[in-house]
N, C-alpha and C positions, 0 to 999 in steps of 0.2 A: 465269149469270154473270157476266159477266168481268172484269176485275179494273177496262177501259180505256171501263166503263161504273160511274153514279154508283154511289159506293157510303156506307150514313152507316153509321158504328161504332158502335153503343150500347148498354152496361152486357152487353156482351162478344155482341156479339149484333148480325151485321149486321141492319138492320129494314126501316127508309123511307130515306124519297132528304129529305137537308138540302133543299133550295132545296118542295118539290112537299107531301109528304110523302105521297109514292103509296108504298106497298109495294113492294114488291123482289119481283118476278114468283118464279117458282119454286115449291120445296115449305119456305112458310115460309120461318122465323127458321135463320141458319145460323151452329147454335156459337158459339162459336171457341173453347169449352170443349170440342169435342169432337172441333175436326182436329189432328188430326196434327200433330206437327213440323217434318213435311213439306212441307202444304199448308199450312201457317202462312208459311215457307218463303216456294217459291210466292206466295200471296195477299198479298205484301211484296213482292216480286219485281216482280208484277204494279198492286199502285197507284205504288210508285213508278214505273214508265213510262207508265202513266195522271193523276198526280202533275207531273212532265216535258210533256208534251202538255196539260199544264193548263192548265198554268203558260208554257209557248208560245205555245199558242191567249190567251190569258189576256193578252201584251205585247200580243202583235199586232193586238186589239183596242183600246186602252187607245195604240198607240204610230195604229190610225187613230182615235179620236178625237179624239183630241190631234192629227193634222194637219188635219183637218175645223175645231178653234174655231180651228184660229191664220190655217187659210182662211179662214173666213167676212170674216180684223181682212189679208185678202192680207201674209201674213209662211206663209213657212213651218214645221218647226218647224230646221232651218237656222241660219231668221231669227232668227226664240227665241233657236238657244242660243250666236250669236254667230258660229256661223259663216253667212259671208255664203253667197244662193246667186247675188246675180246681182240680184231680183226686189225687193233691200229698199235704200234707203240708209240707208246707217246714217250720225249722227250724230257731227258731229264732234269731237274732243276738245273742248273749253273751257279756255282755258290762263288759269289762278288769277292769276300772272305771280309765283309761287312757280317758283324756284332750284330741277328736279330736283336731286337728291344721287347 
């Protein structure tokens, strides 16, 4: 199994997927204690790559969900962030009568 796939490390063994409880296919549990230092370093690199890919995908999914939510109200994410995209009319500032210093 490649690290790009979901791995769950529990009690120093790779056993099941956390979200589904599915057992990892292959030769059963993989004991981290039985792995060589080189294998553990490679696993760490593979996990780092998989983690980076997962974080990028999660960010992309979050942006898409936020854009969809803003769109339901007729706004863009830029509108909500205060960067007008020309779609919404920003409210003018009200004069409070206090002079600016």
